[in-house]
C-alpha positions as CSV (number, residue, x, y, z in Angstrom):
1,M,-30.4,74.4,12.3
2,R,-27.6,74.9,9.7
3,R,-25.1,73.4,12.2
4,S,-27.4,70.3,12.6
5,K,-27.6,69.9,8.8
6,N,-23.8,70.1,8.5
7,R,-23.3,67.6,11.2
8,G,-25.7,65.2,9.5
9,A,-23.9,65.6,6.2
10,S,-20.6,64.8,8.0
11,I,-22.0,61.6,9.5
12,Y,-23.4,60.6,6.2
13,K,-20.0,61.0,4.4
14,A,-18.3,59.1,7.2
15,L,-20.7,56.2,6.8
16,I,-20.2,56.2,3.0
17,G,-16.4,56.0,3.5
18,C,-16.7,53.1,5.8
19,L,-18.9,51.2,3.4
20,L,-16.4,51.9,0.6
21,L,-13.6,50.5,2.7
22,L,-15.6,47.4,3.5
23,A,-16.7,46.7,-0.1
24,P,-14.7,44.3,-2.2
25,Q,-12.0,46.1,-4.2
26,P,-11.9,45.6,-8.0
27,G,-9.1,43.4,-9.3
28,V,-7.4,42.6,-12.5
29,R,-9.4,40.2,-14.7
30,G,-8.3,36.6,-14.1
31,Q,-6.3,37.6,-11.0
32,R,-7.1,35.8,-7.7
33,Q,-8.5,38.2,-5.0
34,D,-7.1,36.4,-2.0
35,P,-4.1,34.2,-2.7
36,D,-4.0,32.9,0.9
37,I,-7.6,31.6,0.6
38,D,-6.9,30.1,-2.8
39,R,-3.8,28.4,-1.5
40,D,-5.8,26.9,1.4
41,K,-8.4,25.6,-1.0
42,N,-5.6,24.1,-3.1
43,V,-4.1,22.4,-0.1
44,I,-7.5,21.0,0.9
45,R,-8.0,19.8,-2.7
46,Q,-4.6,18.0,-2.8
47,R,-5.2,16.4,0.6
48,T,-8.5,15.0,-0.4
49,S,-7.6,14.1,-4.0
50,L,-3.9,13.1,-3.9
51,V,-3.4,9.5,-5.0
52,V,-0.2,8.0,-3.6
53,V,1.3,4.8,-5.2
54,N,4.1,2.8,-3.7
55,V,6.3,1.6,-6.5
56,S,9.0,-1.2,-6.5
57,V,11.6,-1.3,-9.2
58,T,13.7,-4.4,-9.7
59,D,15.9,-6.1,-12.2
60,K,15.3,-9.7,-13.5
61,Q,17.0,-11.1,-10.3
62,F,14.6,-9.2,-8.1
63,R,17.3,-6.9,-6.9
64,Q,16.1,-3.5,-5.8
65,I,17.0,-0.5,-8.0
66,S,17.5,2.7,-6.0
67,G,18.7,6.1,-7.0
68,L,16.0,6.9,-9.5
69,N,14.5,10.4,-9.5
70,K,11.1,11.9,-10.2
71,E,11.9,12.5,-13.9
72,H,12.6,8.8,-14.4
73,F,8.9,7.9,-13.8
74,E,5.7,8.4,-15.7
75,I,2.3,7.5,-14.2
76,F,-1.0,7.0,-16.0
77,E,-4.6,6.8,-14.9
78,D,-7.0,5.2,-17.4
79,K,-4.2,5.7,-20.0
80,V,-4.0,9.5,-19.3
81,R,-0.6,10.7,-18.2
82,Q,-0.7,12.4,-14.8
83,E,1.3,15.2,-13.3
84,I,3.5,13.9,-10.5
85,E,2.9,16.2,-7.5
86,F,4.7,14.2,-4.9
87,F,7.8,12.0,-5.0
88,S,9.8,10.3,-2.3
89,D,12.3,7.4,-2.0
90,E,12.6,7.6,1.8
91,D,12.9,4.4,3.9
92,K,9.7,4.7,5.7
93,P,8.3,2.2,8.3
94,A,5.3,0.1,7.5
95,S,2.4,-1.7,9.3
96,V,2.7,-5.4,8.3
97,G,0.4,-8.3,8.8
98,I,1.8,-11.8,8.7
99,I,-0.8,-14.3,7.5
100,F,0.6,-17.7,8.4
101,D,-0.7,-21.1,7.3
102,L,-1.3,-23.5,10.2
103,S,-3.0,-26.2,8.3
104,G,-2.0,-29.9,8.8
105,S,0.1,-30.0,5.6
106,M,2.5,-27.4,7.1
107,N,3.6,-29.8,9.9
108,N,7.0,-30.7,8.5
109,K,7.6,-27.1,7.2
110,M,7.0,-25.2,10.4
111,S,10.6,-25.0,11.5
112,R,12.0,-23.4,8.4
113,A,8.9,-21.2,8.0
114,R,9.4,-19.8,11.5
115,D,13.1,-19.2,10.7
116,A,12.1,-17.4,7.6
117,I,9.7,-15.1,9.4
118,K,12.4,-14.2,11.9
119,A,14.7,-13.3,9.0
120,F,12.0,-11.2,7.5
121,I,11.3,-9.3,10.7
122,D,15.1,-8.8,11.3
123,T,15.5,-7.2,7.9
124,C,12.4,-4.9,8.2
125,H,12.5,-1.3,9.3
126,D,13.1,-1.1,13.1
127,Q,10.0,1.0,13.5
128,D,7.7,-1.3,11.7
129,D,4.7,-2.7,13.6
130,F,3.4,-6.3,13.1
131,F,0.5,-8.5,13.8
132,L,-0.1,-12.2,13.2
133,V,-3.1,-14.0,11.7
134,G,-2.9,-17.8,11.8
135,F,-5.3,-20.0,9.7
136,N,-6.3,-23.6,9.3
137,E,-10.0,-24.3,8.9
138,R,-10.6,-20.8,10.4
139,A,-8.7,-17.6,10.6
140,S,-7.7,-16.2,14.0
141,L,-5.8,-13.1,15.2
142,L,-2.9,-14.6,17.2
143,A,-1.0,-11.4,17.9
144,E,-2.3,-7.9,18.1
145,I,-0.4,-5.0,16.5
146,S,2.9,-4.8,18.3
147,D,6.6,-5.4,17.7
148,G,8.2,-8.3,15.8
149,R,9.3,-10.1,18.9
150,S,5.7,-10.5,20.2
151,V,4.8,-12.0,16.8
152,L,7.7,-14.5,16.9
153,D,6.8,-15.5,20.4
154,R,3.2,-16.3,19.5
155,L,4.3,-18.1,16.3
156,S,6.6,-20.4,18.3
157,L,3.5,-21.7,20.2
158,A,1.4,-22.4,17.1
159,E,0.7,-26.0,16.1
160,P,-0.4,-26.9,12.6
161,R,-3.6,-28.9,12.0
162,G,-6.8,-29.0,9.9
163,Q,-7.6,-27.5,6.6
164,T,-6.8,-24.1,4.8
165,A,-9.0,-21.0,5.1
166,L,-6.6,-18.7,3.2
167,Y,-9.2,-16.3,1.8
168,D,-10.7,-15.7,5.3
169,A,-7.3,-15.1,6.7
170,A,-6.3,-12.6,4.0
171,Y,-9.7,-10.8,4.4
172,L,-9.1,-10.5,8.2
173,G,-5.6,-9.2,7.5
174,V,-6.7,-6.5,5.2
175,E,-9.2,-5.3,7.7
176,K,-6.7,-5.4,10.6
177,V,-3.8,-3.7,8.9
178,K,-5.9,-0.5,8.6
179,E,-5.4,-0.1,12.4
180,G,-1.7,0.1,12.0
181,R,0.0,3.4,12.8
182,H,1.9,3.8,9.5
183,D,0.5,4.9,6.1
184,K,2.5,2.2,4.3
185,R,0.6,-1.1,4.8
186,A,1.5,-4.6,3.7
187,L,0.6,-8.3,4.2
188,L,2.9,-11.3,4.0
189,I,1.1,-14.5,3.2
190,V,2.9,-17.8,4.0
191,S,1.1,-20.9,2.8
192,D,1.7,-24.2,1.1
193,G,-1.6,-24.8,-0.8
194,Q,-4.8,-23.4,-2.1
195,D,-7.9,-22.6,-0.1
196,N,-10.4,-25.4,0.9
197,A,-12.2,-24.1,3.9
198,S,-13.1,-20.3,3.7
199,R,-16.4,-18.7,3.9
200,Y,-15.3,-15.9,1.6
201,N,-14.6,-16.8,-2.0
202,Y,-11.8,-15.5,-4.1
203,G,-14.0,-13.0,-6.0
204,E,-14.9,-11.3,-2.7
205,L,-11.3,-11.2,-1.5
206,R,-10.1,-9.8,-4.8
207,K,-12.8,-7.0,-4.7
208,L,-11.6,-6.1,-1.2
209,L,-7.9,-6.1,-2.2
210,K,-8.7,-3.8,-5.2
211,E,-10.4,-1.3,-2.9
212,A,-7.7,-1.5,-0.1
213,D,-4.4,0.4,-0.2
214,V,-2.4,-2.7,0.9
215,Q,0.4,-4.4,-0.8
216,V,0.4,-8.2,-0.5
217,Y,3.5,-10.4,-0.8
218,C,3.0,-14.2,-1.0
219,I,5.3,-17.1,-0.1
220,G,4.2,-20.5,-1.4
221,I,6.2,-23.1,0.5
222,L,7.0,-26.2,-1.4
223,E,8.5,-29.5,-0.2
224,E,12.3,-29.6,-0.1
225,G,13.6,-30.2,-3.6
226,A,10.2,-30.0,-5.3
227,D,9.4,-27.8,-8.3
228,A,6.5,-25.4,-8.4
229,G,3.4,-27.3,-9.4
230,S,4.3,-30.7,-8.1
231,V,3.2,-30.1,-4.5
232,L,1.7,-26.7,-4.4
233,D,-1.5,-26.9,-6.5
234,R,-1.1,-25.0,-9.7
235,Q,-4.4,-23.2,-9.1
236,G,-3.3,-22.1,-5.7
237,Q,0.0,-20.8,-7.1
238,L,-1.9,-18.8,-9.8
239,I,-4.1,-17.3,-7.1
240,L,-1.2,-16.2,-4.9
241,E,0.5,-14.7,-8.0
242,E,-2.7,-12.8,-8.9
243,I,-3.1,-11.5,-5.3
244,A,0.4,-10.1,-5.3
245,R,0.2,-8.6,-8.8
246,T,-3.2,-6.9,-8.1
247,T,-1.8,-5.1,-5.1
248,G,1.7,-4.3,-6.4
249,G,3.4,-7.1,-4.4
250,M,5.4,-10.2,-5.4
251,A,5.0,-13.9,-5.0
252,F,7.8,-16.5,-4.5
253,F,7.7,-20.3,-4.4
254,P,10.9,-21.5,-2.7
255,S,11.6,-25.2,-2.4
256,S,14.6,-25.0,0.0
257,H,15.5,-23.4,3.3
258,S,18.0,-21.1,1.7
259,E,15.5,-20.0,-1.0
260,L,12.8,-19.4,1.6
261,E,15.0,-17.1,3.6
262,D,16.2,-15.4,0.5
263,S,12.6,-14.7,-0.6
264,V,11.5,-13.2,2.6
265,M,14.5,-11.0,2.9
266,R,13.9,-9.7,-0.6
267,I,10.4,-8.8,0.4
268,A,11.6,-7.0,3.5
269,L,14.1,-5.0,1.4
270,T,11.5,-4.2,-1.2
271,L,9.2,-2.7,1.5
272,R,12.1,-0.6,2.7
273,H,13.3,0.6,-0.8
274,Q,10.2,1.8,-2.5
275,Y,9.4,5.0,-4.4
276,S,6.2,6.8,-3.4
277,I,4.6,8.7,-6.2
278,G,1.6,11.0,-5.8
279,Y,-0.7,12.8,-8.2
280,V,-4.0,14.7,-8.3
281,P,-6.1,13.0,-11.0
282,F,-7.1,15.1,-13.9
283,N,-10.4,13.2,-13.8
284,E,-12.1,14.9,-10.9
285,Q,-15.4,12.9,-11.0
286,R,-16.2,11.0,-7.9
287,D,-18.3,8.3,-9.5
288,G,-16.9,5.3,-7.7
289,K,-15.7,3.7,-10.9
290,W,-12.5,1.7,-11.1
291,R,-9.5,3.7,-12.1
292,K,-6.6,1.8,-13.7
293,I,-3.1,2.8,-12.8
294,K,0.1,2.2,-14.9
295,V,3.6,3.2,-13.8
296,R,6.4,3.4,-16.3
297,V,10.1,3.9,-15.6
298,N,12.5,5.5,-18.1
299,A,15.7,4.0,-16.8
300,P,19.0,5.9,-17.2
301,K,21.4,4.5,-19.7
302,G,23.5,1.6,-18.5
303,L,20.8,0.0,-16.4
304,P,19.4,-3.4,-17.4
305,S,15.8,-4.2,-18.2
306,L,13.7,-3.2,-15.2
307,T,10.4,-4.4,-13.8
308,V,8.0,-2.0,-12.1
309,R,5.4,-3.2,-9.6
310,A,2.6,-1.0,-8.3
311,K,-1.1,-1.5,-7.5
312,E,-3.3,-1.9,-10.5
313,G,-5.7,0.8,-9.6
314,Y,-8.1,2.1,-7.1
């Protein structure tokens, strides 16, 4: 009987020992118990919360300024300075939608516009993918996402006619570019006038652009030798400028063949020489409200006055 009791006591002690080994061990106050788990949680938080902003820095002649470092930038969300968690100036490929005006008024401008698109594609990153949306009184996808040569081939067959559904075309472009294989996404709009045939209005397009992570660059094509405003309706010009500004892009209004090619090549180089800045917002609320972004550059001594372009918010 005594042997049985001793054996039971031994089993009891063994069980208590196992339970003590399995129980959570006390730690120092404020010290994380499992750094690997906490690190994983932090990675998940950054992946779900990281806001990445593509930033272009140019001088007054629209020349790209490269060679800046993380410490040269400040980024603000709703006027609160954020901590920059990610910074890159790598030449990364992009998914680019070309939104091309095929309305009747483009008839005598098609040749130089096609030449400009070729110059644009030739200057872009060799791994970029492209698609083509043509528009007159309606917007149509003329070339699926593919290489630049396919877009040029389809553009060579397009004939201008009809009115101008610019907003519908831009709307289609924003939706389509999401299917691209690259994180960097942009649209190039080539048009010579304001919208007069869309189903969507400008307010609806602007709302979509504010919610989409897409940079939009605009080329307003004028008649040879014309000044801005004499042929391209002033309202149309202002709309193209606002579309570009809202998304962190640029708008140009060339009136000659050489100016047109220069403009598209500047856009292509801008896409290739951007800074990517990422931060985890201090405001962790997910309330769906508009967050305004402001990027500031503190240029090193010796550089001229610089212009910073980035999306206005998200």
